[in-house]
C-alpha positions in Angstrom: 18.0 11.9 0.9 18.1 12.6 4.5 20.1 16.0 5.5 23.0 16.0 7.6 22.3 17.7 11.0 25.0 20.3 11.8 26.1 19.8 14.9 27.5 21.9 17.9 29.1 20.7 21.2 28.9 22.9 24.5 31.4 21.8 27.1 35.0 20.3 26.3 35.5 17.4 28.7 35.8 13.6 28.3 32.0 12.8 27.6 32.3 15.7 24.6 36.0 14.2 23.3 33.8 10.8 23.5 30.6 11.9 21.8 32.4 14.1 19.3 34.6 10.6 18.0 30.8 9.2 17.5 29.8 11.7 15.5 32.7 11.6 13.3 31.9 7.9 12.6 28.2 9.4 11.6 26.6 9.8 8.4 23.8 11.5 9.6 25.6 14.3 11.5 28.6 17.1 10.9 30.3 18.2 14.1 30.4 22.2 13.0 31.2 23.9 16.3 32.5 23.6 19.8 32.3 26.1 22.8 33.9 26.2 26.3 33.8 29.0 29.0 37.4 29.6 28.1 38.1 30.0 24.3 41.5 28.2 25.2 39.7 25.3 26.3 38.0 25.0 23.1 40.7 25.4 20.6 42.5 22.3 22.4 39.5 20.5 22.2 39.8 17.1 19.7 43.4 18.2 18.8 44.2 14.6 18.4 41.4 13.6 16.3 39.8 16.7 14.6 43.0 18.2 12.8 42.1 18.8 9.6 38.6 19.6 9.9 36.8 22.4 9.7 35.3 23.0 13.6 34.6 26.4 14.8 35.7 27.1 18.6 33.6 29.6 20.7 34.5 31.2 24.1 31.3 31.3 25.4 28.4 29.4 25.0 25.9 32.0 23.7 28.4 32.3 21.1 27.5 29.3 19.9 24.2 29.0 20.2 24.0 32.7 18.0 25.7 31.0 15.1 22.8 29.8 12.6 24.9 27.2 11.0 24.3 24.8 14.4 21.2 22.9 13.7 21.6 20.3 17.1 23.6 21.0 20.2 25.2 18.2 22.5 25.3 19.4 26.2 28.0 18.1 28.0 28.7 20.1 30.7 28.4 19.6 34.8 25.0 18.1 35.6 24.0 21.5 37.1 24.4 23.3 33.9 22.4 21.4 32.0 19.1 22.9 32.6 19.9 26.2 31.8 21.9 25.5 28.5 19.2 23.2 27.2 16.6 25.9 28.0 18.4 28.4 26.1 19.4 26.0 23.1 15.6 25.3 22.9 14.7 29.1 22.6 17.7 29.7 20.3 15.4 27.0 17.8 18.5 24.2 18.2 17.6 20.7 18.8 19.0 19.5 22.3 20.9 16.0 22.9 21.8 16.4 26.7 24.0 14.4 28.3 22.8 12.3 30.9 20.9 13.1 33.7 19.0 15.9 32.3 19.0 17.9 35.3 19.8 17.9 38.8 15.9 17.1 39.5 12.9 16.6 38.5 11.6 20.4 38.9 13.9 21.2 36.6 13.7 18.6 33.8 10.1 19.7 33.7 11.1 23.3 32.7 13.5 22.0 29.6 10.9 19.6 28.4 8.8 22.2 28.3 11.4 24.6 26.6 11.3 22.1 23.9 8.2 21.2 23.5 7.4 25.2 23.1 9.9 26.1 21.0 9.6 22.8 18.6 12.7 21.6 18.7 13.7 17.9 19.2 14.7 17.0 22.7 16.4 13.4 24.1 18.3 12.9 27.4 21.6 11.1 26.4 21.0 7.7 27.6 23.0 6.4 24.7 23.0 2.8 25.7 19.2 2.8 25.3 20.0 3.3 21.4 21.9 -0.2 20.9 20.3 -3.2 19.6 21.5 -5.0 22.8 18.3 -3.0 24.7 16.1 -3.5 21.8 16.7 -7.4 21.9 16.4 -7.7 25.5 12.5 -5.8 25.8 12.2 -8.1 23.1 12.9 -11.1 25.2 10.8 -9.7 28.3 7.4 -8.7 26.0 7.6 -12.5 24.5 8.0 -14.1 28.1 11.3 -15.6 27.3 11.8 -16.3 31.0 8.3 -16.1 32.2 6.6 -13.4 34.7 9.3 -10.9 35.0 9.7 -10.8 39.2 12.9 -9.4 40.0 15.7 -7.1 38.5 19.5 -6.1 39.6 20.8 -3.4 38.2 24.6 -2.1 39.2 27.2 0.2 37.8 29.7 1.9 40.2 33.7 2.3 40.0 36.4 3.3 42.0 37.1 7.2 41.5 39.8 7.3 44.2 40.0 10.5 46.6 39.5 13.0 43.5 38.0 15.8 45.9 38.4 18.4 43.5 36.8 16.2 40.6 32.9 17.2 40.0 32.6 12.8 41.0 33.0 14.4 44.4 31.6 17.8 44.6 28.4 18.3 45.8 27.9 21.9 44.3 28.3 20.1 40.9 26.0 17.7 41.4 28.9 14.6 42.1 27.6 11.1 43.8 26.9 7.8 42.2 22.9 8.3 41.6 23.1 10.9 39.5 26.4 10.0 37.5 25.7 6.5 37.2 22.8 5.1 39.2 20.3 6.9 36.6 21.6 4.3 34.1 20.6 1.2 36.2 17.0 2.9 37.2 16.1 3.8 33.6 17.0 0.0 32.7 14.8 -1.1 35.7 11.9 1.0 35.2 12.1 0.2 31.2 12.4 -3.4 32.1 9.3 -3.2 34.4 7.0 -1.6 31.8 8.2 -4.0 29.3 6.8 -6.7 31.7 3.5 -4.9 32.0 3.2 -4.3 28.2 4.2 -0.7 28.6 7.2 1.2 27.5 8.0 2.3 31.3 7.2 1.9 34.9 7.4 4.3 37.7 7.9 2.7 41.3 5.2 2.8 44.0 8.1 2.7 46.6 11.6 3.7 46.6 13.7 2.3 49.7 17.6 3.4 50.1 20.4 2.9 51.9 24.1 3.9 51.5 27.2 6.1 52.6 27.2 10.2 52.4 31.0 10.7 52.0 31.6 13.7 55.1 33.9 15.5 53.3 32.6 14.9 49.7 28.8 15.5 50.7 27.6 13.0 48.2 26.5 9.7 48.0 30.0 7.7 47.9 27.8 4.1 47.4 24.4 3.0 47.4 21.8 0.7 46.7 18.1 1.3 46.7 15.4 -1.1 46.2 12.3 0.0 44.1 8.9 -1.7 43.9 6.6 -1.4 41.0 2.5 -1.7 40.6 2.9 -4.6 38.5 4.9 -6.5 42.0 8.3 -6.5 40.1 11.2 -6.0 42.4 14.2 -4.2 41.5 17.4 -3.9 43.6 19.7 -0.9 41.8 23.1 -0.2 43.1 25.6 2.6 42.6 29.3 4.2 43.6 31.8 6.3 42.8 34.3 4.8 45.5 33.8 1.1 45.3 34.1 -1.0 42.0 30.7 -2.7 41.3 30.2 -5.7 38.9 28.7 -3.5 36.1 25.9 -6.1 34.8 22.0 -6.3 34.6 20.2 -9.6 36.0 16.6 -10.1 35.7 14.6 -13.2 37.1 11.3 -14.4 35.7 9.0 -17.5 36.9 10.7 -19.7 34.5 14.6 -18.4 33.7 16.8 -15.8 33.9 18.5 -13.3 31.7 22.0 -11.9 32.3 23.2 -8.8 30.3 26.9 -8.3 30.7 27.4 -5.2 29.1 24.5 -3.6 29.2 25.9 0.7 29.8 28.9 0.7 27.5 28.4 -2.3 24.8 30.6 -3.1 22.6 30.3 -3.1 18.5 31.7 -6.7 18.3 31.3 -9.9 21.0 28.0 -8.2 22.8 25.6 -11.2 24.3 22.6 -11.5 26.4 22.7 -15.0 28.3 19.4 -16.6 27.9 18.5 -19.5 30.7 15.5 -20.9 30.5 14.0 -23.0 32.9 15.7 -26.4 33.0 17.2 -25.7 30.3 21.6 -24.8 29.5 22.1 -21.2 29.0 22.4 -19.3 25.5 24.2 -17.1 24.5 22.6 -14.4 22.2 25.1 -12.6 20.2 24.1 -8.9 19.1 26.3 -7.2 16.7 26.1 -3.4 16.9 26.1 -1.6 12.9 28.6 1.1 14.8 29.8 2.7 18.1 26.9 3.3 20.3 28.0 6.6 20.4 27.1 7.3 16.6 24.3 5.3 17.3 23.0 7.6 19.8 24.1 10.5 17.3 22.0 8.9 14.3 19.3 8.3 16.6 18.6 11.7 17.3 19.0 12.5 13.9 16.5 10.3 12.9 13.8 12.4 14.8 15.0 15.4 13.7 14.5 14.8 10.2 11.2 12.9 11.0 10.1 16.3 12.3 9.4 14.2 15.6 10.4 16.0 19.1 11.2 13.0 21.2 13.1 9.9 19.7 11.7 6.6 18.9 11.6 4.1 22.1 13.3 2.6 23.6 15.2 5.8 23.3 14.7 8.3 25.9 11.1 9.9 25.5 10.0 12.7 27.6 7.7 10.9 29.9 10.1 8.2 30.7 13.1 11.1 31.6 10.8 13.0 33.8 9.4 9.8 35.4 13.5 8.6 36.0 14.1 12.3 37.4 11.5 12.0 39.8 12.5 8.1 40.9 16.3 9.5 41.5 14.9 12.5 43.0 13.2 10.1 46.0 16.3 7.6 45.6 18.3 10.7 47.0 15.4 11.9 49.5 15.5 8.6 51.1 19.1 8.8 51.6 19.3 12.0 53.0 21.0 13.8 50.0 20.3 17.5 48.9 22.6 19.4 46.4 23.6 22.9 47.7 22.2 24.2 44.2 18.8 23.3 45.5 19.1 25.1 48.3 16.8 28.1 48.5 19.7 30.5 48.5 21.3 29.3 45.6 17.9 29.7 43.2 18.3 33.1 42.9 17.3 33.4 39.3 15.2 31.7 36.6 16.8 28.3 35.4 17.6 30.2 32.3 19.2 32.7 33.7 17.9 35.4 32.5 15.2 38.2 34.0 11.7 36.9 33.7 9.6 37.9 31.2 6.5 37.6 30.1 6.4 34.9 26.6 5.2 36.5 23.5 2.2 34.1 23.0 0.2 35.4 26.3 -3.3 34.1 26.2 -3.8 35.3 30.1 -7.4 37.2 30.5 -7.1 40.0 33.5 -10.0 42.1 35.1 -10.0 44.5 38.0 -11.0 44.5 41.6 -11.5 47.7 43.6 -8.4 48.8 44.8 -5.8 46.4 43.9 -4.6 49.1 41.2 -3.1 46.7 38.6 -5.2 43.8 36.6 -5.4 40.4 38.3 -4.9 37.2 36.5 -8.0 35.6 35.7 -6.4 31.8 36.8 -4.6 32.3 40.2 -1.9 30.3 41.6 -2.8 28.5 44.3 0.3 28.3 46.9 -0.9 25.3 49.3 1.5 22.2 48.0 5.5 23.9 47.4 7.0 25.5 49.9 10.5 26.8 50.9 11.6 23.5 51.9 11.4 22.4 48.3 12.2 25.6 46.5 13.1 24.0 43.3 9.5 22.8 42.5 7.9 25.8 43.8 10.3 27.8 41.7 10.1 25.5 38.6 6.0 26.3 38.8 6.4 30.0 39.7 8.8 30.9 37.2 6.8 28.8 34.3 3.1 30.6 35.5 4.6 34.3 35.5 6.3 33.7 32.0 2.9 32.5 30.9 1.1 36.0 31.8 0.0 34.9 35.2 0.6 37.6 37.8 -2.1 36.6 40.7 -0.8 34.2 43.8 -2.6 32.6 46.3 -1.9 31.4 49.7 -2.4 31.5 53.4 -1.0 32.2 57.0 -1.9 28.6 58.0 -0.3 26.7 55.1 2.5 24.7 56.1 2.8 26.8 59.3 4.4 29.5 57.0 6.8 27.7 54.5 4.3 28.3 51.6 4.1 32.1 52.5 8.1 32.1 52.7 8.5 30.0 49.2 6.5 32.7 47.5 8.4 35.8 49.1 11.8 34.3 48.4 10.5 33.7 44.8 9.3 37.7 44.7 12.4 38.7 46.3 15.1 37.0 44.1 13.2 37.4 41.0 12.3 41.7 41.7 9.0 41.0 40.5 7.0 42.3 43.6 5.7 45.2 41.6 4.0 43.4 38.6 2.5 40.6 41.2 -0.9 40.6 42.8 -0.7 38.6 46.5 -3.8 36.9 47.5 -3.1 35.9 51.1 -5.7 34.6 53.9 -5.4 34.8 57.7 -7.9 34.4 60.6 -8.8 30.5 60.1 -11.2 28.8 62.8 -11.1 28.4 65.7 -8.5 31.7 65.6 -11.0 34.3 64.2 -10.9 37.3 65.5 -10.1 40.9 65.0 -6.7 40.6 67.1 -5.8 37.7 65.4 -5.6 39.2 61.8 -3.6 41.8 63.3 -1.1 39.6 64.4 -1.3 37.2 61.7 -1.1 39.7 59.0 2.6 41.0 60.4 4.0 37.4 60.6 2.6 37.1 56.9 4.0 40.3 55.8 7.5 39.0 57.2 7.3 35.8 55.7 6.3 36.8 52.4 9.2 40.0 52.4 6.4 42.7 51.4 4.9 45.5 53.4 1.5 45.3 52.0 -0.8 42.3 50.4 -2.9 43.5 47.3 -5.6 41.2 48.6 -6.1 39.8 52.5 -9.0 37.7 52.6 -10.4 36.4 56.2 -10.2 33.0 55.8 -13.6 32.3 57.7 -16.1 33.8 58.9 -17.0 34.2 62.9 -20.7 34.7 63.3 -20.5 35.1 67.2 -18.3 38.1 66.5 -20.1 41.5 65.3 -19.5 42.2 61.2 -18.4 45.6 62.3 -15.8 44.8 64.5 -14.3 42.9 61.1 -15.1 46.1 59.1 -13.2 48.2 61.2 -10.3 46.7 61.8 -9.8 45.8 58.2 -10.1 49.4 57.2 -7.4 50.4 59.6 -4.8 48.0 58.0 -6.2 49.4 54.5 -5.3 52.8 55.8 -2.3 51.8 57.2 -1.1 50.6 53.8 -1.2 47.0 54.8 -3.5 46.0 52.6 -5.0 47.7 49.4 -8.4 45.4 49.1 -9.8 42.7 51.1 -12.4 40.0 51.1 -14.0 36.8 52.9 -13.4 33.2 51.9 -15.7 30.8 53.1 -18.5 33.4 53.6 -22.2 33.4 53.2 -23.2 36.0 50.7 -26.0 37.0 53.1 -22.9 38.1 55.5 -21.2 39.5 53.2 -23.7 41.7 52.3 -24.5 42.6 55.8 -20.6 43.7 55.6 -20.7 45.7 52.8 -23.9 47.5 54.5 -22.2 48.0 57.7 -19.2 49.5 55.6 -21.2 51.7 53.6 -23.0 53.1 56.5 -20.0 54.4 57.9 -18.4 55.6 55.0 -15.8 53.0 55.0 -13.9 50.6 52.3 -16.3 47.5 52.0 -15.6 43.8 50.7 -13.9 44.1 47.0 -14.2 40.1 46.6 -15.5 36.9 47.9 -13.3 33.3 47.5 -15.7 30.5 48.2 -16.2 27.1 46.4 -17.3 27.3 42.7 -17.4 24.8 40.3 -19.4 22.7 37.6 -19.5 20.0 40.1 -21.9 20.2 43.0 -19.6 20.2 46.3 -21.6 17.0 48.1 -19.5 17.6 51.4 -17.1 20.3 52.1 -13.4 18.9 52.1 -12.7 20.9 55.8 -15.2 22.7 58.2 -16.4 25.8 57.7 -16.3 25.8 53.8 -19.0 27.3 51.9 -20.2 27.0 48.1 -21.5 29.4 46.0 -22.3 27.2 43.1 -26.6 27.0 43.7 -28.7 28.9 41.9 -29.7 31.9 44.6 -25.8 32.5 45.2 -24.8 32.8 41.0 -28.2 35.2 40.7 -26.7 37.6 43.8 -23.2 37.7 42.0 -24.8 38.4 38.8 -26.9 41.0 40.6 -24.2 42.8 42.6 -21.2 41.8 39.4 -19.6 40.9 42.7 -16.2 39.2 42.2 -15.9 35.7 43.1 -12.3 34.1 43.6 -13.0 30.4 43.0 -11.3 27.8 45.1 -11.6 24.0 43.8 -12.4 25.6 40.7 -11.9 22.0 39.1 -13.5 20.2 41.8 -10.2 18.9 42.8 -9.7 16.5 39.8 -13.4 15.6 39.5 -13.6 15.9 35.7 -10.0 14.2 35.2 -9.6 10.3 34.5 -9.3 9.4 38.2 -12.7 10.1 39.1 -15.8 7.2 38.3 -19.0 5.8 39.1 -17.3 2.5 39.7 -13.6 3.7 40.2 -12.7 5.0 44.0 -8.9 5.8 43.7 -9.2 8.6 46.0 -11.7 8.6 49.2 -11.9 12.5 49.8 -12.6 12.9 45.9 -15.6 10.2 46.8 -16.8 12.0 49.6 -16.8 15.5 48.5 -18.1 14.7 44.9 -19.4 11.6 44.1 -23.5 11.7 43.3 -25.8 10.6 40.5 -25.8 14.8 39.4 -22.4 15.2 39.3 -21.7 12.0 37.2 -24.2 13.5 34.7 -22.1 16.7 34.9 -19.4 14.8 34.0 -20.7 13.1 31.4 -21.8 16.0 29.6 -18.4 17.9 30.2 -16.8 14.9 28.3 -19.5 15.2 25.6 -18.9 19.3 25.3 -15.2 18.6 25.6 -15.1 16.0 22.3 -17.3 18.9 20.4 -14.8 21.5 21.3 -11.4 19.6 21.0 -10.2 19.9 24.6 -10.1 17.9 27.8 -13.3 17.7 30.3 -11.0 19.4 33.3 -10.9 22.1 31.0 -14.7 22.6 29.7 -15.0 22.4 34.1 -12.6 25.6 34.1 -14.1 27.3 31.5 -17.6 27.0 33.4 -15.9 29.1 36.2 -14.6 31.7 34.1 -17.3 32.1 31.6 -19.9 32.8 34.2 -22.2 36.3 33.6 -20.3 37.5 36.6 -16.7 38.2 37.7 -14.7 35.2 38.1 -11.0 34.4 39.0 -10.2 30.6 38.9 -7.8 29.4 41.7 -5.8 26.7 40.2 -3.3 24.1 42.0 -1.4 22.7 39.2 1.3 20.3 40.7 3.3 20.3 37.4 3.8 22.6 34.5 2.0 19.6 32.0 -1.1 21.0 34.5 -0.7 24.5 34.5 -0.4 24.8 30.6 -3.8 22.5 30.5 -5.5 24.9 32.5 -4.5 28.0 30.5 -6.4 25.9 27.4 -9.7 27.0 29.7 -8.8 30.9 29.0 -9.2 30.0 25.0 -12.6 28.2 25.6 -16.1 30.2 25.5 -19.1 29.0 26.6 -22.9 30.6 25.7 -25.2 31.0 28.5 -27.2 28.1 27.0 -24.2 25.9 27.3 -23.8 26.9 31.0 -27.2 25.9 31.9 -26.9 22.7 29.6 -23.7 21.5 31.5 -24.9 22.4 35.0 -28.3 20.3 34.2 -30.6 23.4 33.7 -32.0 22.2 30.6 
């Protein structure tokens, strides 16, 4: 017999009461606790329907999470609070059913999903309509081509809230507006339908266009439409509103008919239907009865996943990938409309999402090595800050927080990147998280054509200001200028080191002969030499440089010098920019830059060998490629550029892969 899941509710508003009533009718779950920020609100909760029931009240969410009797929580707070309490609940070992939308944006949602994954709890976004049999029947009709090939979708959900400017519905700081409140339903169904039509669980759009109205007083989307174009040529019109009533229906148009779902979002137990009209035939009412209230079905769907030991509920309920895709699409809709929430601005992102100081997680597998002059251990996986800046700070913060809590402490960026936006993002993060002393900053300057001693001084000052620090742990000249005598660079770098503006320095994209000349000059004058070099190094041979002036040190001669000198190499494009992923194949041209820089017969041989070794070691080929860099017989640090947390997690697996000298040679076609 399945065990009865013991539930706690976080938040005591209207939707919490609606879910609680559904839970009371469930045979799989029991409500044992409810928490509000004020004890009085929790005590008032459910006074009309919980009378006589033993439900404990808490005047604080952490108190409920600390109560051992609670096994699962339903999070019913306003949108901006979802992420914090979902993460805290997961870390407390509680299963999490979180009201939609899961979070304010995709960056926050990644962190919630990762917390659930890491702590082994079940997580589901509470799109209750996905748990109703009407949706399963709809997917069956689409799968069976009841209307031929799906071509167009109309999905609308909107209501007239009135001039309730004190309500969360019309408050920007509470994530108000239609897109997150109910537009998320329309997007989720459009993605579901387009996916089923393609033989998948969902599809994400390749194009998102939008028009709408952002209220001058509310600062949120009051009514808006978006057009979604999917990779299988399906087009969807999705609409939402909080300041006008809409026909809250779904219509799907195919090559041989159409489907109308009159009550898709809050389907009734009795009398629900789908209207199917095949081409040239009268409409057919397909009646769908539900065994219980839609919120009861939601609680039962979630409990079934928990009882089965599954971290994700069964489709068509929301899976993690579906939730992340939906959040990303909602972000694109808001971006197209020009809507940004106050909570997303850097000045309001002054702490980690979970609300506690950053701490390295107990299962830290990071490896560290010393670099002369730095004075603190340096993580061997160095986070490359070249994709996310201050203008996209929620994403930057998500990636930096996650990397740091995995044990990462080294960040690579440059004066050139994003016109300074990347340095500003890193600087803001360091200041607000209070982790500067534990962190290693590798910053670069003096890029061609401005590669002169005086440029180093000018750019260094700007970089320090952007980074909000008075020193760099490692400074790298971004390029060399052979026309400048090497001694001039030695002198200026040593000057800044003596002044305390940098603790160590090196060269990025310098020939090793020029590095040797730099160090010979420095030693002859009793000055500090280069501590490291940052050139390309990867299992795949760089056929053409991604940018002018790029230098690789992957060849046998360079490797021999690095081994002889035991000279630290901080390798950029350590994974050959994705060459060892599925998007690179001899007959597949998905990325012209990838083709230009890495496609060659010998590299595809290396790729094949990486795939073979990966299969034997139970990892992915990209992990083998990264392990190749880390297992060299000289000090190596791999610069990684993950775009999402999943890529960071995958990169860390390389730290646990040991490759022998023979395996290194075999991978590189040397035997």
